[in-house]
C-alpha positions, 0 to 999 in steps of 0.5 A: 366829752361824756364817756360811753361804755364800749364793751370788747371782746378778746382772747384771755392770754391777750386780755391778761397781758394788757391787764397786766401792762396797764398796772405795770404802766400806772394807767388803765386798760381803757386809757390804753385803748383810748390812746391807741384808736385816738392815734389810729383816728389822728393818722386816717384823718391826716392829723399829726400825732404828737411830735414829742412822742417821735423824739428819740430823746423823749423815748429813751427818756421814758424807757429809762424812767420805766426801767427805774419804776420797774427795778426800784431804782426810782428815787421819789420826792415829796410834792414840797421838794419838787415844787417849793420856791 
């Protein structure tokens, strides 16, 4: 589906927060809004959201990964190390 530009106005403080949040989470402001609105759409239509996102083990794993990225303790591997035969 083609993308459409949408301009949104918000408070300066909220705009700064969302920009920082996006950068810290290696995503874009547009993607954050897209995912949020898509979740609202699915819920309003009675569709289920992704079950994995609700799984407490998955949520903990994501929180742990984010903490390692933020504190610099993440161990990085090359593509070949991860996907070698």
